N, C-alpha and C positions, 0 to 999 in steps of 0.2 A: 449407543452412548447417549447419556442424558446431558442436559445443558450444563449442570454443575460439573460433571466429569470433563466436558469439553473445556470449560473455563479453567479448571485446575490442571488439566494435562496439556493445554496448548503451549507450544514452545516456538520461539523464533528460530527459523531454519535458515542457515547460511550456506548450504550445499544441497544441490538438487540433481537427481538423475536426469538423463535425457528423455526418459519415458514421457510421452505426451499425455496431457490430462484429457480424459475422455469428454466428448461434447456434452453428454448428459450431465456430467459433474459440473462442467463450466456453466451450463444453463441453470442448474440448481443453485450454484454460488451466486449468480446474478439475481436470481429470483429472491434468494435470502437477503441480498443487499437491498433490493427494491422494497422489501417488506420491513425495513428498518423504520422505527418511529422517527418522525421529524417534527420540528417545531411548527406549530400551526398546520401540520400535515402538508407542508409546502412541497415536499419531495423534490427539493431544488438541487438535485444532483444529476450528474451524467457519468456513465461508466464507459471507459475506453478499455477494451480488452486487447492487449498486445500479445500475439502469438508468433510474430515474426521476429526472428533473432536479430536481423539487421536493424530493425526499428528499435528493439530493446537496447542494442549497443549504441545506436545513435543517440537515444535518450540519455543513456549513461554519460556519453561525451558532453551532452548539453548540461547535465548536472555538474560535471567537473568544470566545464567552462564558466558556469555561473558562480561557483565558489571561488575559482581562481581569478575572476574579474575583480573581486573584492580583496582577495588575499592570494597573491601569486605563489606563495609558499604552501598553500593548502595541500595536504597529503591525505588521501582517503584512508579509511580503516583498512588494515591488512585483510586481503581476501576479496576486496571489491574495487581494486585499482582500475580495472577495465570495465567492470560491470557492477553497478550499484545494486543489482538485483540477483547477484550471486548465481547466475546461470539458470534461474527459474524459467521453465518453458512458457509460463504465462505471467503477465503483469497486468493487474487490473488497476487502472488509474481512476481515482474518484475526484471529480471536479464539481465545484459548486457555483451557483449563480452569484455573481458579484453584487447583485441588487438585494440579496437576501442576507441580512446580518447574521442569521443563524446557520448559514450554509456550511461553515467550517465545522461547527459542532455536528451537524447532520451528517456530513461526509465522514467524520471520525467515527461516528456510531455505525455507519454503513461498513467502514473498514473492519470494525470489531465483529460485526455480523459475518463478514467474509471469512475472517480468520477462524471463528468458531465453527462455521459450516465446513470449512476446509478440514479442520481437526476431526469433525464428525465423519468425514469421508476418507479418513486416513491420508490426507494430503498435508504437506508442510506449507507454512506460510511465513511471511515476514512483512511487517508494516514498515514502509519506507517513507519517512517524513521529509527526507532531504530533497524530495522532488519540489517542495514548496519554493526552494531557492531559485529555481529556474524562472518562475513567474514574478519574482521580486527584482530581477535584474533586467534592465532595459534592453541589453544586447542579446538576450536569449528568449524573451517572452514571445516574440512573433514566431521564432523558429519552433518553439514548443507548440504553439497553436496550430501551425501547419503540420508538424509531424504527427500530432495526436488527433488532428481534425476536430478540435474543440469547438463547440457551439459558441456563437457570439455571446459576450458577457459572462463567460464561464472562466474560472481559474482553477488550476490544479490545487487540491488540498492535501492529498495523500495518495500513496500507491500501495498495493499489496502484491508481493511476489507469491506465486503459487506453483506447486509442483510436488512430485514425489521426493521425499527426503532422501538424501544420499549421506546422511550423517545421523548419529544418535547424539543429541545434545547432552552436555554435562548435566549433572544434578542441578536442579533449580535452586537459585539463591534463596536464602531465607527471606521472608517478608519482614519489613521493619515493624516493630511492635509499638512504636510511639506515634502512629499516624491516625489514631481514632480518638475522638473525644465524644463521650456520651453525655448528653444533657437531659436530665429527668425533671 
């Protein structure tokens, strides 16, 4: 698969098989993430690979607690009530250095590399931005640091769920046609 095929065929997967992702594929995913371009080549990211189901579910509970601390009536999207990662056997959390003003952008780019590399390896993926909420709420930020073993001065920017898809996504929605302005 070439890069353009990966971009155009990548889909957000919200159901995963129990099949483990092979170590060589995980290693290649992390390598692809580490080769993401970054502002000033700072590479101010950290990758936490969660393969432990108990840790993944505890992280999901932290996300829910963070949202409900601000809105007690918060209800997660159907299908992720107990697991914001939809049962993916691997979650790669991308954290950025708090002292680098570009780290959020850099981490988002790394997440994109992860999803495209996963697509190339016939793995499903899902970018999960809701993880940012945990680091924004005073009552959950320290628990997150301990659970994920984050380095000092790092905050979670995004996570990517990865695994073998247990669903065939619906047809892709049409792209909006009024989102490009060409200036000559």
